C-alpha positions in Angstrom: -12.3 -18.4 5.9 -10.0 -16.0 4.3 -8.6 -14.9 7.5 -8.2 -18.5 8.7 -6.4 -19.3 5.5 -4.1 -16.2 6.0 -3.4 -17.5 9.5 -2.4 -21.0 8.4 0.0 -19.5 5.8 2.2 -18.5 8.9 3.5 -15.5 7.2 4.4 -12.9 9.8 4.2 -10.1 6.9 0.8 -11.4 5.9 -0.4 -11.2 9.6 1.1 -7.7 10.2 -0.4 -6.4 6.9 -3.9 -7.7 7.7 -3.9 -6.2 11.0 -2.6 -2.8 9.9 -4.9 -2.7 7.1 -8.0 -3.7 9.1 -7.3 -1.1 11.9 -6.6 1.8 9.3 -9.7 1.0 7.2 -11.8 0.9 10.4 -10.3 4.3 11.5 -10.9 5.8 7.9 -14.4 4.6 7.6 -15.2 6.1 11.1 -13.7 9.4 10.1 -15.4 9.7 6.6 -18.7 8.3 7.8 -21.5 10.6 6.8 -23.9 9.7 9.6 -23.8 8.4 13.1 -25.9 5.5 12.1 -23.1 4.4 9.5 -20.4 4.8 12.3 -22.5 2.3 14.5 -22.8 -0.1 11.8 -19.1 0.0 11.0 -18.4 -0.6 14.7 -20.9 -3.3 15.1 -19.4 -5.0 12.0 -16.0 -4.7 13.4 -16.9 -6.3 16.8 -18.7 -9.1 14.9 -15.7 -9.7 12.7 -13.2 -9.6 15.7 -15.3 -12.2 17.6 -15.5 -14.5 14.6 -11.7 -14.3 14.1 -11.0 -15.1 17.7 -13.4 -18.2 17.6 -11.8 -19.4 14.3 -8.3 -19.1 15.6 -9.3 -20.8 18.9 -10.5 -23.6 17.0 -7.5 -23.8 14.8 -5.0 -23.7 17.8 -6.6 -26.9 19.1 -4.5 -28.7 16.6 -1.0 -29.5 18.0 0.9 -28.8 14.9 -0.7 -25.5 14.4 -0.2 -24.4 17.9 3.7 -25.5 17.8 4.0 -23.7 14.3 2.4 -20.5 15.8 4.7 -20.5 18.8 7.7 -20.8 16.5 6.6 -18.1 14.0 5.5 -15.7 16.8 9.2 -15.3 17.9 10.1 -11.7 16.8 13.7 -12.7 15.7 14.2 -16.0 13.8 17.5 -17.9 13.6 18.0 -16.6 10.1 17.6 -13.0 11.2 20.2 -12.5 13.8 23.9 -13.5 14.1 26.8 -13.2 11.6 25.5 -13.8 8.1 21.9 -13.3 9.3 19.4 -11.0 7.5 20.0 -8.0 9.6 23.7 -8.2 9.5 23.6 -8.8 5.7 21.5 -5.7 5.4 23.8 -3.5 7.3 26.8 -4.8 5.2 24.8 -4.2 2.1 24.0 -0.6 3.0 27.7 0.1 3.3 28.5 -1.7 0.0 25.7 0.1 -1.9 27.6 3.4 -1.3 30.4 1.9 -3.3 28.2 1.0 -6.3 26.3 4.2 -7.6 25.1 2.2 -10.6 24.0 -0.7 -8.4 24.9 -4.4 -9.1 21.6 -5.7 -10.8 18.7 -7.6 -9.8 19.2 -10.7 -7.6 22.8 -10.3 -7.1 22.5 -9.3 -3.5 21.4 -12.9 -2.7 24.4 -14.4 -4.8 26.8 -12.4 -2.9 25.5 -12.5 0.6 23.6 -15.9 0.7 20.1 -14.3 1.4 17.9 -11.9 -0.3 17.8 -8.1 0.9 14.3 -8.5 2.5 14.1 -4.8 2.6 12.7 -2.9 -0.4 14.6 0.3 0.2 17.9 -1.4 0.5 17.1 -3.5 -2.7 16.3 -0.4 -4.6 19.4 1.2 -3.5 21.6 -1.8 -4.1 20.1 -3.3 -7.2 18.6 -0.3 -9.0 21.3 2.3 -8.6 21.1 5.5 -6.7 18.9 6.9 -9.4 16.6 3.9 -9.2 16.4 4.3 -5.5 15.3 7.9 -5.9 12.9 7.2 -8.6 11.3 4.4 -6.5 11.0 6.5 -3.4 9.5 9.4 -5.5 6.9 7.1 -6.9 5.8 5.5 -3.7 5.5 8.8 -1.6 4.0 10.9 -4.5 1.4 8.1 -5.0 0.7 7.9 -1.3 0.6 11.9 -1.0 -1.5 12.4 -4.1 -4.0 9.9 -2.9 -4.3 11.1 0.6 -4.8 14.5 -0.5 -8.3 13.5 -2.3 -9.1 10.5 0.2 -11.7 12.2 2.1 -13.6 14.0 -0.7 -17.1 12.6 -1.2 -17.0 11.0 -4.6 -18.5 7.8 -6.2 -14.9 6.3 -6.3 -14.0 7.0 -2.6 -14.5 3.6 -1.3 -12.1 2.2 -3.9 -9.6 4.8 -3.3 -9.6 4.3 0.7 -9.2 0.6 0.2 -6.4 0.9 -2.3 -4.5 3.6 -0.1 -4.9 1.6 3.1 -3.3 -1.5 1.5 -0.7 0.5 -0.3 0.3 2.2 3.0 0.5 -1.5 4.6 2.7 -2.6 1.7 5.1 0.3 2.4 5.5 -0.9 6.0 5.9 -4.5 5.0 8.5 -3.5 2.6 10.9 -2.9 5.4 11.0 -6.5 6.1 10.5 -7.9 2.6 11.2 -7.3 -1.0 7.8 -6.1 -2.3 8.8 -4.9 -5.8 8.3 -8.3 -7.2 4.7 -8.4 -6.2 2.9 -7.6 -9.3 -0.5 -6.7 -7.5 1.3 -3.8 -5.8 1.4 -2.0 -9.2 -2.2 -2.9 -9.8 -2.8 -1.2 -6.4 -0.8 1.8 -7.6 -2.8 2.1 -10.7 -5.9 1.9 -8.9 -4.8 5.1 -6.8 -3.7 6.9 -10.0 -7.0 6.0 -11.7 -8.9 7.8 -8.8 -6.5 10.7 -9.0 -7.3 11.0 -12.7 -11.1 10.8 -12.1 -10.7 13.4 -9.5 -8.8 15.8 -11.9 -11.6 15.2 -14.6 -14.1 16.0 -12.0 -12.3 19.3 -10.9 -12.2 20.3 -14.7 -15.7 19.6 -15.2 -16.7 22.0 -12.3 -14.9 25.0 -13.9 -17.6 27.1 -15.8 -16.9 27.5 -19.5 -15.7 31.1 -20.2 -18.5 33.3 -21.7 -17.7 34.3 -25.4 -17.1 38.0 -25.7 -20.1 40.1 -26.9 -20.1 41.5 -30.5 -20.4 45.2 -30.4 -20.4 45.8 -34.2 -23.2 46.6 -36.7 -26.1 44.2 -36.1 -26.4 41.4 -38.7 -29.2 39.0 -39.7 -29.0 35.4 -39.3 -27.9 34.8 -42.9 -24.7 36.6 -42.2 -23.6 34.0 -39.5 -24.9 31.1 -41.7 
């Protein structure tokens, strides 16, 4: 039902995000699977889910309005993307303009100046939040991804949560090339989940370090009353 609802939203970014995350999650589970039986279970569930999705979409496409909308949205380049004043030309123009504004121009100003929003998180960070803001955002994104991937395949109780969060976070990085994801509040919740797992791993590593043995006392033996 959720996949059918996603399909009927006719959001190309939503479709792409779902496909990428489903494929990456399946691949990650197959790599991290502890036993062949678990891998077989993952494959069986994936095939069953794929068949169910195909059946549901086939039923939905029997409706004329749904089929027409799908044909319209399936075009790679929409009318508002190409041509003078389209999304892509505004992005190129905005990229050159960003070099003239090291302090940025402020949030939402791009749409007021060019008629459409940036629809690219990297350009938006550079144009709206200044060069320093762009560097900070890029650092946050890639540091989060790198630190999470470093511990993703370690067998821990929180590994399933971490893998799911990492897969979705990577998908959001890709979607950020065609839409402004910085206003999606759930993106920062996903980041928080990843950093929470990183903190759990750090605490786990500290717990594995043996406590230092106190130095032996080589002086004159004392009775218990002395230490009391």
